[in-house]
N, CA, C and O atoms as a Maestro MAE file, in Angstrom:
{
 s_m_m2io_version
 :::
 2.0.0
}

f_m_ct {
 s_m_title
 :::
 protein
 m_atom[256] {
  # First column is atom index #
  i_m_mmod_type
  r_m_x_coord
  r_m_y_coord
  r_m_z_coord
  i_m_residue_number
  s_m_chain_name
  s_m_pdb_residue_name
  s_m_pdb_atom_name
  i_m_atomic_number
  :::
  1 25 12.856 -6.780 1.044 1 A "UNK " " N  " 7
  2 3 12.061 -5.677 0.260 1 A "UNK " " CA " 6
  3 2 11.050 -5.527 0.448 1 A "UNK " " C  " 6
  4 15 10.542 -6.476 -0.149 1 A "UNK " " O  " 8
  5 25 9.838 -4.677 1.125 2 A "UNK " " N  " 7
  6 3 8.619 -5.339 0.628 2 A "UNK " " CA " 6
  7 2 8.229 -4.925 -0.414 2 A "UNK " " C  " 6
  8 15 7.062 -4.538 -0.351 2 A "UNK " " O  " 8
  9 25 8.875 -4.790 -1.749 3 A "UNK " " N  " 7
  10 3 8.248 -5.270 -3.091 3 A "UNK " " CA " 6
  11 2 8.835 -6.660 -3.704 3 A "UNK " " C  " 6
  12 15 8.764 -6.973 -4.893 3 A "UNK " " O  " 8
  13 25 9.218 -7.159 -3.036 4 A "UNK " " N  " 7
  14 3 9.566 -8.585 -3.301 4 A "UNK " " CA " 6
  15 2 8.353 -9.422 -2.805 4 A "UNK " " C  " 6
  16 15 7.834 -10.263 -3.540 4 A "UNK " " O  " 8
  17 25 7.856 -9.147 -1.389 5 A "UNK " " N  " 7
  18 3 6.250 -9.477 -0.605 5 A "UNK " " CA " 6
  19 2 5.034 -8.520 -1.142 5 A "UNK " " C  " 6
  20 15 4.193 -8.068 -0.364 5 A "UNK " " O  " 8
  21 25 5.026 -8.313 -2.248 6 A "UNK " " N  " 7
  22 3 3.984 -7.495 -2.635 6 A "UNK " " CA " 6
  23 2 3.227 -8.441 -2.842 6 A "UNK " " C  " 6
  24 15 3.522 -8.712 -4.006 6 A "UNK " " O  " 8
  25 25 2.421 -9.176 -2.534 7 A "UNK " " N  " 7
  26 3 1.613 -10.172 -2.766 7 A "UNK " " CA " 6
  27 2 0.203 -9.751 -3.454 7 A "UNK " " C  " 6
  28 15 -0.577 -10.563 -3.952 7 A "UNK " " O  " 8
  29 25 -0.012 -8.206 -3.390 8 A "UNK " " N  " 7
  30 3 -1.330 -7.627 -3.709 8 A "UNK " " CA " 6
  31 2 -0.874 -7.128 -5.582 8 A "UNK " " C  " 6
  32 15 -1.683 -6.846 -6.466 8 A "UNK " " O  " 8
  33 25 0.130 -7.154 -5.654 9 A "UNK " " N  " 7
  34 3 0.442 -6.226 -6.516 9 A "UNK " " CA " 6
  35 2 0.978 -4.730 -6.844 9 A "UNK " " C  " 6
  36 15 1.655 -4.233 -7.744 9 A "UNK " " O  " 8
  37 25 0.438 -4.331 -5.848 10 A "UNK " " N  " 7
  38 3 0.592 -3.058 -6.159 10 A "UNK " " CA " 6
  39 2 1.824 -2.263 -6.512 10 A "UNK " " C  " 6
  40 15 1.586 -1.207 -7.098 10 A "UNK " " O  " 8
  41 25 3.344 -2.604 -6.233 11 A "UNK " " N  " 7
  42 3 4.122 -2.114 -6.359 11 A "UNK " " CA " 6
  43 2 3.751 -1.711 -7.831 11 A "UNK " " C  " 6
  44 15 3.634 -0.529 -8.153 11 A "UNK " " O  " 8
  45 25 3.536 -2.966 -8.891 12 A "UNK " " N  " 7
  46 3 3.206 -3.210 -10.464 12 A "UNK " " CA " 6
  47 2 2.829 -2.343 -10.680 12 A "UNK " " C  " 6
  48 15 3.256 -1.474 -11.441 12 A "UNK " " O  " 8
  49 25 1.459 -2.390 -9.730 13 A "UNK " " N  " 7
  50 3 0.666 -0.889 -10.348 13 A "UNK " " CA " 6
  51 2 1.441 0.861 -10.529 13 A "UNK " " C  " 6
  52 15 1.352 1.786 -11.336 13 A "UNK " " O  " 8
  53 25 2.064 0.624 -9.466 14 A "UNK " " N  " 7
  54 3 2.726 1.988 -9.231 14 A "UNK " " CA " 6
  55 2 4.054 2.226 -10.406 14 A "UNK " " C  " 6
  56 15 4.561 3.291 -10.757 14 A "UNK " " O  " 8
  57 25 4.303 1.166 -10.735 15 A "UNK " " N  " 7
  58 3 5.191 1.420 -11.655 15 A "UNK " " CA " 6
  59 2 4.749 1.615 -12.912 15 A "UNK " " C  " 6
  60 15 5.252 2.320 -13.786 15 A "UNK " " O  " 8
  61 25 3.370 0.669 -12.972 16 A "UNK " " N  " 7
  62 3 2.893 1.225 -14.459 16 A "UNK " " CA " 6
  63 2 2.053 2.138 -14.611 16 A "UNK " " C  " 6
  64 15 1.373 2.221 -15.633 16 A "UNK " " O  " 8
  65 25 1.960 3.027 -13.550 17 A "UNK " " N  " 7
  66 3 1.264 4.343 -13.257 17 A "UNK " " CA " 6
  67 2 -0.369 4.255 -13.169 17 A "UNK " " C  " 6
  68 15 -1.114 5.048 -13.745 17 A "UNK " " O  " 8
  69 25 -0.741 3.318 -12.470 18 A "UNK " " N  " 7
  70 3 -2.207 3.210 -12.143 18 A "UNK " " CA " 6
  71 2 -2.115 4.116 -10.460 18 A "UNK " " C  " 6
  72 15 -2.766 5.159 -10.401 18 A "UNK " " O  " 8
  73 25 -1.459 3.760 -9.406 19 A "UNK " " N  " 7
  74 3 -1.837 4.275 -8.411 19 A "UNK " " CA " 6
  75 2 -0.102 5.639 -8.271 19 A "UNK " " C  " 6
  76 15 1.122 5.697 -8.162 19 A "UNK " " O  " 8
  77 25 -1.180 6.306 -8.373 20 A "UNK " " N  " 7
  78 3 -0.278 7.923 -7.879 20 A "UNK " " CA " 6
  79 2 -0.015 8.319 -6.628 20 A "UNK " " C  " 6
  80 15 -0.866 8.095 -5.767 20 A "UNK " " O  " 8
  81 25 1.529 9.156 -6.188 21 A "UNK " " N  " 7
  82 3 1.486 8.830 -4.848 21 A "UNK " " CA " 6
  83 2 2.355 7.421 -3.600 21 A "UNK " " C  " 6
  84 15 2.407 7.400 -2.370 21 A "UNK " " O  " 8
  85 25 2.795 6.627 -4.444 22 A "UNK " " N  " 7
  86 3 2.769 5.560 -3.899 22 A "UNK " " CA " 6
  87 2 4.226 5.152 -3.699 22 A "UNK " " C  " 6
  88 15 4.835 4.542 -4.578 22 A "UNK " " O  " 8
  89 25 4.966 5.609 -2.139 23 A "UNK " " N  " 7
  90 3 5.814 5.550 -1.456 23 A "UNK " " CA " 6
  91 2 7.312 4.869 -2.019 23 A "UNK " " C  " 6
  92 15 6.962 3.694 -1.908 23 A "UNK " " O  " 8
  93 25 8.626 4.788 -2.506 24 A "UNK " " N  " 7
  94 3 9.061 4.315 -2.895 24 A "UNK " " CA " 6
  95 2 9.535 4.120 -3.974 24 A "UNK " " C  " 6
  96 15 10.723 3.901 -4.209 24 A "UNK " " O  " 8
  97 25 8.026 4.222 -5.284 25 A "UNK " " N  " 7
  98 3 8.043 4.689 -6.437 25 A "UNK " " CA " 6
  99 2 7.829 6.023 -7.016 25 A "UNK " " C  " 6
  100 15 8.687 6.447 -7.791 25 A "UNK " " O  " 8
  101 25 7.041 6.571 -6.809 26 A "UNK " " N  " 7
  102 3 7.027 7.702 -7.017 26 A "UNK " " CA " 6
  103 2 6.882 8.620 -5.944 26 A "UNK " " C  " 6
  104 15 6.354 9.666 -6.322 26 A "UNK " " O  " 8
  105 25 7.108 8.597 -4.983 27 A "UNK " " N  " 7
  106 3 7.232 9.308 -3.902 27 A "UNK " " CA " 6
  107 2 8.438 8.951 -2.788 27 A "UNK " " C  " 6
  108 15 8.644 7.795 -2.419 27 A "UNK " " O  " 8
  109 25 9.223 10.129 -2.294 28 A "UNK " " N  " 7
  110 3 9.777 9.455 -1.400 28 A "UNK " " CA " 6
  111 2 9.240 8.881 0.121 28 A "UNK " " C  " 6
  112 15 8.221 9.369 0.609 28 A "UNK " " O  " 8
  113 25 9.773 8.131 0.619 29 A "UNK " " N  " 7
  114 3 9.718 7.640 2.131 29 A "UNK " " CA " 6
  115 2 10.054 8.835 2.909 29 A "UNK " " C  " 6
  116 15 11.128 9.388 2.674 29 A "UNK " " O  " 8
  117 25 9.384 9.233 3.676 30 A "UNK " " N  " 7
  118 3 9.690 10.060 5.041 30 A "UNK " " CA " 6
  119 2 10.095 9.788 6.677 30 A "UNK " " C  " 6
  120 15 9.443 9.997 7.700 30 A "UNK " " O  " 8
  121 25 10.687 9.546 6.586 31 A "UNK " " N  " 7
  122 3 11.037 8.563 7.930 31 A "UNK " " CA " 6
  123 2 10.199 9.773 8.818 31 A "UNK " " C  " 6
  124 15 10.096 10.944 8.454 31 A "UNK " " O  " 8
  125 25 9.566 9.123 10.213 32 A "UNK " " N  " 7
  126 3 9.329 10.223 11.296 32 A "UNK " " CA " 6
  127 2 10.384 10.414 12.411 32 A "UNK " " C  " 6
  128 15 11.157 9.661 13.003 32 A "UNK " " O  " 8
  129 25 10.068 11.857 12.454 33 A "UNK " " N  " 7
  130 3 10.697 12.117 13.096 33 A "UNK " " CA " 6
  131 2 10.642 11.837 14.660 33 A "UNK " " C  " 6
  132 15 11.561 12.130 15.424 33 A "UNK " " O  " 8
  133 25 9.507 11.261 15.023 34 A "UNK " " N  " 7
  134 3 9.527 10.587 16.210 34 A "UNK " " CA " 6
  135 2 9.032 9.327 16.631 34 A "UNK " " C  " 6
  136 15 8.242 9.278 17.574 34 A "UNK " " O  " 8
  137 25 9.427 8.241 16.007 35 A "UNK " " N  " 7
  138 3 8.570 7.447 16.103 35 A "UNK " " CA " 6
  139 2 8.253 7.117 17.497 35 A "UNK " " C  " 6
  140 15 9.009 7.317 18.448 35 A "UNK " " O  " 8
  141 25 6.336 6.265 17.584 36 A "UNK " " N  " 7
  142 3 6.861 5.405 19.124 36 A "UNK " " CA " 6
  143 2 6.999 4.339 19.645 36 A "UNK " " C  " 6
  144 15 6.985 4.029 20.836 36 A "UNK " " O  " 8
  145 25 7.224 3.379 18.177 37 A "UNK " " N  " 7
  146 3 7.968 2.377 18.587 37 A "UNK " " CA " 6
  147 2 9.077 1.998 17.339 37 A "UNK " " C  " 6
  148 15 8.809 2.321 16.182 37 A "UNK " " O  " 8
  149 25 9.995 1.481 17.584 38 A "UNK " " N  " 7
  150 3 11.213 1.331 16.176 38 A "UNK " " CA " 6
  151 2 10.689 -0.391 16.212 38 A "UNK " " C  " 6
  152 15 10.169 -0.881 17.215 38 A "UNK " " O  " 8
  153 25 10.834 -0.840 15.469 39 A "UNK " " N  " 7
  154 3 11.070 -2.589 14.951 39 A "UNK " " CA " 6
  155 2 12.268 -2.800 14.225 39 A "UNK " " C  " 6
  156 15 12.235 -2.800 12.995 39 A "UNK " " O  " 8
  157 25 13.273 -2.972 14.821 40 A "UNK " " N  " 7
  158 3 14.734 -4.029 14.192 40 A "UNK " " CA " 6
  159 2 14.236 -5.641 13.705 40 A "UNK " " C  " 6
  160 15 14.584 -6.710 14.205 40 A "UNK " " O  " 8
  161 25 13.449 -5.432 12.734 41 A "UNK " " N  " 7
  162 3 12.959 -6.921 12.176 41 A "UNK " " CA " 6
  163 2 13.914 -7.580 11.659 41 A "UNK " " C  " 6
  164 15 13.396 -8.626 11.269 41 A "UNK " " O  " 8
  165 25 15.179 -7.598 11.381 42 A "UNK " " N  " 7
  166 3 16.804 -8.246 10.915 42 A "UNK " " CA " 6
  167 2 16.847 -9.206 12.623 42 A "UNK " " C  " 6
  168 15 16.781 -10.417 12.831 42 A "UNK " " O  " 8
  169 25 16.954 -8.297 13.376 43 A "UNK " " N  " 7
  170 3 17.206 -8.909 14.564 43 A "UNK " " CA " 6
  171 2 16.152 -9.310 16.221 43 A "UNK " " C  " 6
  172 15 16.420 -9.401 17.419 43 A "UNK " " O  " 8
  173 25 14.920 -9.447 15.369 44 A "UNK " " N  " 7
  174 3 13.370 -9.754 16.500 44 A "UNK " " CA " 6
  175 2 12.734 -10.725 15.777 44 A "UNK " " C  " 6
  176 15 12.534 -10.592 14.570 44 A "UNK " " O  " 8
  177 25 12.402 -11.676 16.391 45 A "UNK " " N  " 7
  178 3 11.244 -12.374 15.857 45 A "UNK " " CA " 6
  179 2 10.399 -11.974 15.579 45 A "UNK " " C  " 6
  180 15 10.270 -10.817 15.977 45 A "UNK " " O  " 8
  181 25 9.394 -12.453 14.864 46 A "UNK " " N  " 7
  182 3 7.901 -11.707 14.966 46 A "UNK " " CA " 6
  183 2 7.390 -12.013 15.474 46 A "UNK " " C  " 6
  184 15 6.311 -11.666 14.994 46 A "UNK " " O  " 8
  185 25 7.111 -12.774 16.678 47 A "UNK " " N  " 7
  186 3 6.860 -13.010 18.006 47 A "UNK " " CA " 6
  187 2 6.999 -11.793 18.553 47 A "UNK " " C  " 6
  188 15 6.183 -10.884 18.401 47 A "UNK " " O  " 8
  189 25 8.064 -11.718 19.231 48 A "UNK " " N  " 7
  190 3 8.845 -10.207 19.653 48 A "UNK " " CA " 6
  191 2 8.389 -9.056 19.051 48 A "UNK " " C  " 6
  192 15 8.355 -8.057 19.770 48 A "UNK " " O  " 8
  193 25 7.951 -8.929 17.654 49 A "UNK " " N  " 7
  194 3 7.761 -7.884 17.533 49 A "UNK " " CA " 6
  195 2 6.742 -7.531 17.606 49 A "UNK " " C  " 6
  196 15 6.352 -6.376 17.774 49 A "UNK " " O  " 8
  197 25 6.082 -8.589 17.477 50 A "UNK " " N  " 7
  198 3 4.499 -8.427 17.777 50 A "UNK " " CA " 6
  199 2 3.884 -8.144 18.867 50 A "UNK " " C  " 6
  200 15 2.920 -7.380 18.912 50 A "UNK " " O  " 8
  201 25 4.417 -8.772 19.923 51 A "UNK " " N  " 7
  202 3 4.433 -8.602 21.404 51 A "UNK " " CA " 6
  203 2 5.127 -6.780 21.318 51 A "UNK " " C  " 6
  204 15 4.388 -5.828 21.568 51 A "UNK " " O  " 8
  205 25 6.283 -6.637 21.017 52 A "UNK " " N  " 7
  206 3 6.649 -5.182 20.985 52 A "UNK " " CA " 6
  207 2 5.470 -4.010 20.844 52 A "UNK " " C  " 6
  208 15 5.438 -2.925 21.423 52 A "UNK " " O  " 8
  209 25 4.732 -4.436 20.115 53 A "UNK " " N  " 7
  210 3 3.753 -3.365 19.325 53 A "UNK " " CA " 6
  211 2 2.864 -3.658 20.270 53 A "UNK " " C  " 6
  212 15 2.931 -2.712 21.055 53 A "UNK " " O  " 8
  213 25 1.867 -4.611 20.751 54 A "UNK " " N  " 7
  214 3 0.780 -4.675 21.277 54 A "UNK " " CA " 6
  215 2 1.546 -3.970 23.424 54 A "UNK " " C  " 6
  216 15 0.900 -3.414 24.313 54 A "UNK " " O  " 8
  217 25 2.337 -4.192 23.409 55 A "UNK " " N  " 7
  218 3 3.249 -3.533 24.258 55 A "UNK " " CA " 6
  219 2 2.683 -2.292 24.273 55 A "UNK " " C  " 6
  220 15 1.842 -1.774 25.008 55 A "UNK " " O  " 8
  221 25 3.577 -1.742 22.900 56 A "UNK " " N  " 7
  222 3 3.270 0.280 22.856 56 A "UNK " " CA " 6
  223 2 1.966 0.457 22.757 56 A "UNK " " C  " 6
  224 15 1.495 1.398 23.395 56 A "UNK " " O  " 8
  225 25 1.189 -0.265 22.063 57 A "UNK " " N  " 7
  226 3 -0.258 0.166 21.900 57 A "UNK " " CA " 6
  227 2 -1.028 0.347 23.161 57 A "UNK " " C  " 6
  228 15 -2.046 1.027 23.293 57 A "UNK " " O  " 8
  229 25 -0.284 -0.491 24.259 58 A "UNK " " N  " 7
  230 3 -1.257 -0.640 25.703 58 A "UNK " " CA " 6
  231 2 -0.508 0.874 26.942 58 A "UNK " " C  " 6
  232 15 -0.930 1.500 27.915 58 A "UNK " " O  " 8
  233 25 0.517 0.851 26.270 59 A "UNK " " N  " 7
  234 3 1.330 2.480 26.928 59 A "UNK " " CA " 6
  235 2 0.792 3.439 26.591 59 A "UNK " " C  " 6
  236 15 0.333 4.453 27.117 59 A "UNK " " O  " 8
  237 25 0.913 2.905 25.362 60 A "UNK " " N  " 7
  238 3 0.040 4.422 24.385 60 A "UNK " " CA " 6
  239 2 -1.756 4.822 25.305 60 A "UNK " " C  " 6
  240 15 -2.361 5.851 25.602 60 A "UNK " " O  " 8
  241 25 -1.908 3.902 25.397 61 A "UNK " " N  " 7
  242 3 -3.716 3.596 25.867 61 A "UNK " " CA " 6
  243 2 -4.733 3.464 24.770 61 A "UNK " " C  " 6
  244 15 -5.868 3.938 24.795 61 A "UNK " " O  " 8
  245 25 -4.271 2.869 23.950 62 A "UNK " " N  " 7
  246 3 -4.920 2.222 22.641 62 A "UNK " " CA " 6
  247 2 -5.584 1.069 23.136 62 A "UNK " " C  " 6
  248 15 -6.791 0.858 23.024 62 A "UNK " " O  " 8
  249 25 -4.838 0.408 23.629 63 A "UNK " " N  " 7
  250 3 -5.381 -0.789 24.167 63 A "UNK " " CA " 6
  251 2 -5.319 -1.225 25.456 63 A "UNK " " C  " 6
  252 15 -4.394 -0.794 26.145 63 A "UNK " " O  " 8
  253 25 -6.524 -2.394 26.190 64 A "UNK " " N  " 7
  254 3 -6.418 -2.081 27.432 64 A "UNK " " CA " 6
  255 2 -5.395 -3.610 27.781 64 A "UNK " " C  " 6
  256 15 -4.985 -3.832 28.920 64 A "UNK " " O  " 8
  :::
 }
 m_bond[255] {
  # First column is bond index #
  i_m_from
  i_m_to
  i_m_order
  :::
  1 1 2 1
  2 2 3 1
  3 3 4 2
  4 3 5 1
  5 5 6 1
  6 6 7 1
  7 7 8 2
  8 7 9 1
  9 9 10 1
  10 10 11 1
  11 11 12 2
  12 11 13 1
  13 13 14 1
  14 14 15 1
  15 15 16 2
  16 15 17 1
  17 17 18 1
  18 18 19 1
  19 19 20 2
  20 19 21 1
  21 21 22 1
  22 22 23 1
  23 23 24 2
  24 23 25 1
  25 25 26 1
  26 26 27 1
  27 27 28 2
  28 27 29 1
  29 29 30 1
  30 30 31 1
  31 31 32 2
  32 31 33 1
  33 33 34 1
  34 34 35 1
  35 35 36 2
  36 35 37 1
  37 37 38 1
  38 38 39 1
  39 39 40 2
  40 39 41 1
  41 41 42 1
  42 42 43 1
  43 43 44 2
  44 43 45 1
  45 45 46 1
  46 46 47 1
  47 47 48 2
  48 47 49 1
  49 49 50 1
  50 50 51 1
  51 51 52 2
  52 51 53 1
  53 53 54 1
  54 54 55 1
  55 55 56 2
  56 55 57 1
  57 57 58 1
  58 58 59 1
  59 59 60 2
  60 59 61 1
  61 61 62 1
  62 62 63 1
  63 63 64 2
  64 63 65 1
  65 65 66 1
  66 66 67 1
  67 67 68 2
  68 67 69 1
  69 69 70 1
  70 70 71 1
  71 71 72 2
  72 71 73 1
  73 73 74 1
  74 74 75 1
  75 75 76 2
  76 75 77 1
  77 77 78 1
  78 78 79 1
  79 79 80 2
  80 79 81 1
  81 81 82 1
  82 82 83 1
  83 83 84 2
  84 83 85 1
  85 85 86 1
  86 86 87 1
  87 87 88 2
  88 87 89 1
  89 89 90 1
  90 90 91 1
  91 91 92 2
  92 91 93 1
  93 93 94 1
  94 94 95 1
  95 95 96 2
  96 95 97 1
  97 97 98 1
  98 98 99 1
  99 99 100 2
  100 99 101 1
  101 101 102 1
  102 102 103 1
  103 103 104 2
  104 103 105 1
  105 105 106 1
  106 106 107 1
  107 107 108 2
  108 107 109 1
  109 109 110 1
  110 110 111 1
  111 111 112 2
  112 111 113 1
  113 113 114 1
  114 114 115 1
  115 115 116 2
  116 115 117 1
  117 117 118 1
  118 118 119 1
  119 119 120 2
  120 119 121 1
  121 121 122 1
  122 122 123 1
  123 123 124 2
  124 123 125 1
  125 125 126 1
  126 126 127 1
  127 127 128 2
  128 127 129 1
  129 129 130 1
  130 130 131 1
  131 131 132 2
  132 131 133 1
  133 133 134 1
  134 134 135 1
  135 135 136 2
  136 135 137 1
  137 137 138 1
  138 138 139 1
  139 139 140 2
  140 139 141 1
  141 141 142 1
  142 142 143 1
  143 143 144 2
  144 143 145 1
  145 145 146 1
  146 146 147 1
  147 147 148 2
  148 147 149 1
  149 149 150 1
  150 150 151 1
  151 151 152 2
  152 151 153 1
  153 153 154 1
  154 154 155 1
  155 155 156 2
  156 155 157 1
  157 157 158 1
  158 158 159 1
  159 159 160 2
  160 159 161 1
  161 161 162 1
  162 162 163 1
  163 163 164 2
  164 163 165 1
  165 165 166 1
  166 166 167 1
  167 167 168 2
  168 167 169 1
  169 169 170 1
  170 170 171 1
  171 171 172 2
  172 171 173 1
  173 173 174 1
  174 174 175 1
  175 175 176 2
  176 175 177 1
  177 177 178 1
  178 178 179 1
  179 179 180 2
  180 179 181 1
  181 181 182 1
  182 182 183 1
  183 183 184 2
  184 183 185 1
  185 185 186 1
  186 186 187 1
  187 187 188 2
  188 187 189 1
  189 189 190 1
  190 190 191 1
  191 191 192 2
  192 191 193 1
  193 193 194 1
  194 194 195 1
  195 195 196 2
  196 195 197 1
  197 197 198 1
  198 198 199 1
  199 199 200 2
  200 199 201 1
  201 201 202 1
  202 202 203 1
  203 203 204 2
  204 203 205 1
  205 205 206 1
  206 206 207 1
  207 207 208 2
  208 207 209 1
  209 209 210 1
  210 210 211 1
  211 211 212 2
  212 211 213 1
  213 213 214 1
  214 214 215 1
  215 215 216 2
  216 215 217 1
  217 217 218 1
  218 218 219 1
  219 219 220 2
  220 219 221 1
  221 221 222 1
  222 222 223 1
  223 223 224 2
  224 223 225 1
  225 225 226 1
  226 226 227 1
  227 227 228 2
  228 227 229 1
  229 229 230 1
  230 230 231 1
  231 231 232 2
  232 231 233 1
  233 233 234 1
  234 234 235 1
  235 235 236 2
  236 235 237 1
  237 237 238 1
  238 238 239 1
  239 239 240 2
  240 239 241 1
  241 241 242 1
  242 242 243 1
  243 243 244 2
  244 243 245 1
  245 245 246 1
  246 246 247 1
  247 247 248 2
  248 247 249 1
  249 249 250 1
  250 250 251 1
  251 251 252 2
  252 251 253 1
  253 253 254 1
  254 254 255 1
  255 255 256 2
  :::
 }
}
């Protein structure tokens, strides 16, 4: 869960009302209708996920 990995304490600030429109706290998550990439981080290593992101950015012309 992202909140468990929150090293900056943003979730705590959002729960105290110090940050408005924080996804998962006072603003719902809206999944993209057509994502350019989907990573299953439960079945993919960090290295493989990073490679997939770089490959997708190359395919989209963001990276050379």
